[in-house]
N, C-alpha and C positions, 0 to 999 in steps of 0.2 A: 885519487891519483897522488903519487908522491913525486915531487919535483916537476921539472919541465917535461913536456911531451917529447922533445928531441933536443939535440944540441948541434953545434956547428960541425963537429967531427962526424956525427951520424949523417948529416946532410951531405957532406963530402963523400962519405962511403957510398951512399945511395947513388950519387951522381957518377962515381967511379965504377959502379957495378952495372952501368948501362941505363940508369934511370935519368930523368930530367925533371925540372920544376918549371911549370909555366907560372908566370907572375902577371898579375893584373895591376896596373897603375892608373890612378885618376889623373895625375899630372906627373911629369918626369920626377922620379924619386919619391913619389907618394904611393906607398904600397897599399893596395885595397884588399888583395887576396892572392892566394897561391894554391897550387895543387901539384902532386907528384904523379908522374906517369912512367911506367916501364912496359915496353913491348917485348914479347917473347913468342916468336912464331905467329900463330893465329890468335893468340890470346894477349890481351893487354890488361894491365892493372893500374887503377888509380887510387890514390889515398892522400891522406893529410890535407884534404880540402879545407881551407881556412879563409874566412872572410873577416875583415876588420869589423868588430861588433858595432861600431857606429855606422857602418854601411850595409848591414844585413837587411834583408827584406826588400832589396832593390833589384833582384834578378842577377846579381853578380855571381852567385854560386852556379846558376844555370849557364851563364856565359862560360865559366871555367869548365864545367862538365861538357858543354858542347865543344869547346876547344880541344879537350883531351880526347874526346871520342873522334872528332874529325882528324886529329893528328894520328891516332891509332889506325883509323881506316886508311889513311894515306900511306901508312907503312904496311898495309896488307893484313892487319889484324881483323878477325871476324867476330871476336867476342871481347867484352870488357868485364872484368871482375873487380869487386870491391870487398873489403873486410871492414865491418863496423863493430864496435864494442857493444855488447848487448846491454850495457848499463845506460847507453844513450837511447832510451826507449822511443824517442821521436824520429830517429834516423831511418828505420825500415820504411815507414810511411813516406818520408821525404824522398827516398831513392826509388820507391815504387812509382812515384809520379813521373820519373824519368825512364820507366820501363824495366827497372831492375827487379829480379825475382830471387827470393831466398833459395839457396841451393844446399845449405847445410851449415855446419859450424866447424870451427878450428879452435885449438887451445890458444889462450892469450899468449902473446909472444914474450912477455916479460912479467910474469905474475908477481915477482918480488916488488915491482914498482906500482902495483895496483893497490888501491886502498881497501878493496873488497874483492871477493872472488868474481871472476868475469871470464868471458870467452868472446871469440869473434863470430859474427854472423856473416857467412859468405853470400854475396848477392852477385848475380851476373845478368848480362843481357847480350843478345846478338847485335852486332854492329851492321 
């Protein structure tokens, strides 16, 4: 990876395009994790799931996944999609535990920022 994963301008663009970020705090102002959600008709997408490394392994990722799935269901979505970078070899098994199944691949969105060739693995599940 070259540089930061995202920046403030990209976050604002995602929010302005109909997406939202769910934030998990341990105490007010103490960020533990966050996840991006965008609903589009019957399909929803979540991405950018991130947990503070010092707090990983405590079920916080599961809490955020449960929260985005519940929010998408409440908005009438019937399916959830995620895109994971194939270089993160542990991620398909992680998301399979939540019922996600590989559906195919997509080209990496910004190959110039990748340190080596990669692509997205598309995973989905019914809500």
